[in-house]
C-alpha positions in Angstrom: -0.2 -0.2 0.1 0.9 3.5 -0.6 0.2 6.8 1.6 1.2 10.0 3.0 2.9 10.5 6.5 0.7 12.8 8.3 2.3 12.8 11.8 5.3 11.8 13.1 6.5 10.8 16.9 9.4 9.8 16.2 8.9 6.2 16.5 5.3 6.1 15.3 4.0 7.3 12.0 0.6 8.1 11.1 0.0 7.3 7.4 -3.0 8.5 5.1 -3.6 5.8 2.9 -4.3 6.2 -0.7 -7.7 4.8 -0.1 -8.4 7.4 2.7 -7.8 4.8 5.7 -5.3 6.0 8.3 -3.1 3.6 9.9 -0.1 3.6 12.7 2.8 2.5 11.1 6.8 1.9 12.1 9.9 1.7 10.3 11.3 -1.3 9.1 14.8 -2.2 10.7 16.6 -1.6 7.7 15.0 1.3 6.8 16.1 2.9 10.0 20.0 2.4 9.3 19.9 3.7 5.8 20.3 7.3 6.6 22.2 7.2 9.5 22.9 11.2 9.3 19.4 12.0 9.8 17.5 11.8 13.1 14.1 11.5 11.3 14.6 9.0 8.2 10.8 9.8 7.6 9.1 13.3 7.7 5.7 14.3 7.4 5.0 15.1 3.9 6.7 12.1 2.9 4.8 9.6 0.4 5.8 5.8 1.6 4.8 2.1 0.8 3.7 0.2 3.9 2.5 -3.3 4.2 -0.1 -4.1 7.0 0.3 -5.9 10.4 -3.3 -5.8 11.0 -6.3 -3.4 10.4 -5.0 -0.4 12.1 -0.9 -0.9 11.9 1.8 -1.2 9.5 5.5 -1.2 8.6 6.8 1.4 6.4 9.3 -0.5 4.0 9.9 2.3 1.2 10.4 6.1 1.2 9.0 7.3 -2.5 11.1 9.8 -3.9 11.1 13.6 -2.4 10.5 16.7 -4.7 12.3 18.7 -2.0 12.3 18.9 1.8 12.9 21.3 4.5 16.6 20.4 6.5 18.1 21.9 9.4 21.3 20.5 11.7 19.6 19.0 14.7 21.9 21.0 17.2 24.7 23.1 17.4 27.1 20.1 18.7 25.2 17.7 16.4 26.5 16.6 12.8 23.0 14.8 12.4 20.3 16.4 10.3 16.7 17.1 11.2 14.3 16.9 8.1 11.4 19.3 9.1 9.1 18.5 6.5 9.0 17.0 2.8 7.1 17.4 -0.5 6.4 20.9 0.3 4.5 23.4 -2.1 5.1 26.5 -0.2 6.9 27.6 3.4 5.8 30.0 5.6 8.0 31.3 8.4 6.1 32.6 11.2 7.7 35.6 13.1 6.6 38.2 15.4 8.2 41.6 16.4 7.8 41.0 20.0 6.7 38.5 22.7 9.1 36.7 21.5 11.1 39.1 19.0 12.1 37.2 16.1 16.2 37.3 15.1 16.9 38.7 11.9 19.7 35.8 11.6 17.1 33.1 12.2 15.0 34.2 9.5 18.0 34.7 6.9 19.1 30.9 8.1 15.6 29.6 7.2 15.2 31.7 3.9 18.7 30.0 2.8 17.5 26.5 3.2 14.5 27.1 1.8 16.0 28.7 -1.5 18.5 25.7 -1.7 15.8 23.3 -1.5 13.5 25.2 -4.0 10.9 25.8 -1.8 9.0 29.3 -2.2 8.7 30.9 1.2 6.6 33.8 2.7 7.6 35.6 5.8 4.4 35.9 8.0 4.4 38.5 10.9 1.9 37.5 13.2 0.6 39.6 16.0 0.2 42.5 13.7 -2.9 44.1 16.1 -0.5 44.4 19.0 2.2 46.4 16.9 1.1 50.2 18.3 4.4 51.8 19.8 6.4 53.4 17.5 9.3 51.6 17.8 7.5 48.2 17.1 6.1 50.2 13.6 9.3 51.4 12.4 10.7 48.0 13.5 8.0 46.5 11.1 8.8 48.6 8.4 12.5 48.1 8.5 11.9 44.3 8.1 9.6 45.0 5.5 12.1 47.0 3.3 14.7 44.7 4.0 12.9 41.7 2.9 11.2 43.6 -0.2 14.7 44.3 -1.5 15.4 40.7 -1.1 12.0 39.8 -3.1 10.3 38.2 -0.1 6.9 38.7 0.5 6.1 39.9 4.1 2.5 39.5 4.8 1.2 41.0 8.4 -1.6 38.9 10.0 -3.2 38.5 13.2 -4.5 35.2 14.3 -6.5 37.2 16.9 -8.2 39.8 15.1 -8.3 38.0 11.8 -6.2 40.2 9.9 -5.1 39.1 6.2 -6.4 35.8 7.3 -8.4 35.2 4.3 -5.6 36.6 2.2 -3.6 33.7 3.4 -6.3 31.2 3.1 -6.2 32.5 -0.8 -2.5 31.7 -1.0 -2.5 28.2 0.5 -5.5 27.1 -0.9 -4.8 23.7 -3.3 -1.3 23.4 -1.6 0.7 21.8 0.9 2.5 24.1 3.2 4.5 24.2 6.4 4.6 26.7 9.3 7.6 27.1 11.2 9.0 29.5 13.3 10.1 29.9 17.2 7.8 28.8 20.1 5.7 31.5 20.7 5.1 33.0 17.4 1.6 31.5 17.2 1.9 29.0 14.7 -0.8 27.0 16.4 -3.1 29.6 16.7 -2.8 30.7 13.2 -3.9 27.5 11.8 -6.6 27.5 14.7 -7.8 31.1 12.9 -7.4 29.6 9.3 -9.8 26.4 10.5 -11.2 26.5 13.9 -11.9 22.7 13.7 -8.4 21.7 13.5 -7.4 19.8 16.9 -4.3 22.3 17.5 -3.6 23.0 21.1 -3.2 26.7 22.1 -1.2 28.0 24.9 -0.7 31.5 25.5 3.2 32.9 26.0 4.9 32.9 29.1 4.8 36.5 30.1 7.2 35.6 32.8 10.1 35.0 30.5 8.3 36.2 27.0 9.2 32.8 25.4 7.5 30.7 23.9 6.2 27.1 25.3 6.2 24.1 23.2 2.8 23.6 22.2 3.3 21.4 19.2 5.5 18.1 20.3 5.6 16.7 16.9 5.0 17.4 13.3 1.7 16.9 12.1 -0.2 17.5 8.7 -3.6 18.9 8.8 -6.3 19.1 6.4 -8.1 22.2 6.1 -11.5 23.1 5.2 -10.7 25.5 2.6 -8.8 23.0 0.3 -5.4 23.0 1.9 -2.8 21.4 3.8 -0.9 22.7 6.6 2.4 20.9 8.4 2.7 22.4 11.6 6.0 21.9 13.3 7.6 22.1 16.5 9.0 25.6 17.9 12.5 26.1 16.8 15.0 27.8 19.0 17.9 28.0 16.5 18.1 27.2 12.8 21.4 25.4 12.5 22.5 25.4 8.5 24.0 22.1 7.2 27.0 22.0 5.1 27.2 24.9 2.5 29.6 25.6 0.0 30.7 28.9 0.7 31.4 29.5 -3.2 27.5 29.0 -3.7 26.0 30.8 -0.5 25.3 34.0 -2.6 23.1 32.4 -4.8 20.6 31.8 -1.9 20.8 35.7 -1.1 19.0 36.6 -3.9 19.6 40.7 -3.7 23.6 39.5 -3.3 23.3 37.1 -6.2 22.0 39.8 -8.6 24.8 42.3 -7.8 27.6 39.6 -7.7 27.8 39.4 -11.6 29.6 42.7 -11.5 32.3 41.9 -9.3 35.7 41.8 -10.8 36.3 38.6 -10.0 34.0 35.4 -10.8 34.5 33.6 -7.8 34.7 36.7 -5.6 33.3 35.8 -1.8 32.1 39.4 -1.2 34.4 39.4 2.1 37.5 41.4 1.4 38.0 41.2 -2.7 38.9 44.5 -4.1 36.2 45.9 -6.6 33.5 43.8 -5.1 30.1 45.0 -6.6 28.3 43.6 -3.3 30.5 45.4 -0.9 30.0 48.6 -2.6 26.2 48.2 -2.8 26.5 47.4 1.0 28.1 50.8 1.5 25.6 52.6 -0.9 22.9 50.9 1.4 21.6 48.9 -1.6 22.0 45.6 0.3 20.5 46.1 3.7 23.7 45.7 6.4 21.6 42.9 8.4 21.2 40.9 5.5 25.1 41.1 4.7 26.0 40.3 8.4 24.3 37.3 8.2 25.6 36.3 5.1 28.9 37.1 6.6 28.4 34.8 9.7 27.2 31.9 7.8 30.3 32.0 5.6 32.6 32.2 8.8 30.7 29.3 10.2 31.0 27.3 7.0 35.0 27.9 6.8 35.6 27.4 10.7 33.4 23.9 10.3 35.8 23.0 7.4 39.1 23.6 9.1 38.1 21.3 12.0 
């Protein structure tokens, strides 16, 4: 039988079979060993083949070819990877200006990974209705300028007031989408606003620490009533990238890549070379400083790893 993995708990996988039946499945022993570099050889969104053990349980024997996936390092100290979701039509990175504030370094690392695996990404700024102070509004406008220059859509929404929820529904319709972001940015609340019938746990942010509590323990896919599928993922504190060739990293920063063809050297790293069009563009303000600094940070991280 063939089916779609709609929930992962690490040891068991809920599979929606092509005949719409649902089975709880585990991995065949050999399959578990095939990809020792990954903490999860099977991810939500994977198409799999499985055989039945009884009327409700099965054993997954094969993962069918993926069209794409979003992947990150399992942790800063780990050389293993973790697949967040597979076979995704569009990613939505849910961020917030405050309570908690999402770091631009987190946003840029996620965008690099999504771009590298050919997954279109929209930045969704949740809790837009709470942006009432001048500093918050100014920061939002700066984010919008930064990511407009990079070619990314930044959509302001509010799960609480419903602001732009219909716009988000229109974009998602007919697609398999993944919601990712830090804990506490309101991913589960957004899904509930999109379709109140989904059985998503909602928890309030810990006001004492202004940090999100983990409301989602495992990745899970929900079929929404307006014709979309959404993969809700556990909150991510940090987004560690897997090994990147620093010569190719600029390809995943669209505003840097557009200008890089004007550099004197075809293999310019945009770090120190003379007549570097990218460095000149940063000086002129054509490339936001935060984006360039995060590009440099990723380059440094990769060069450090390769020296070890």
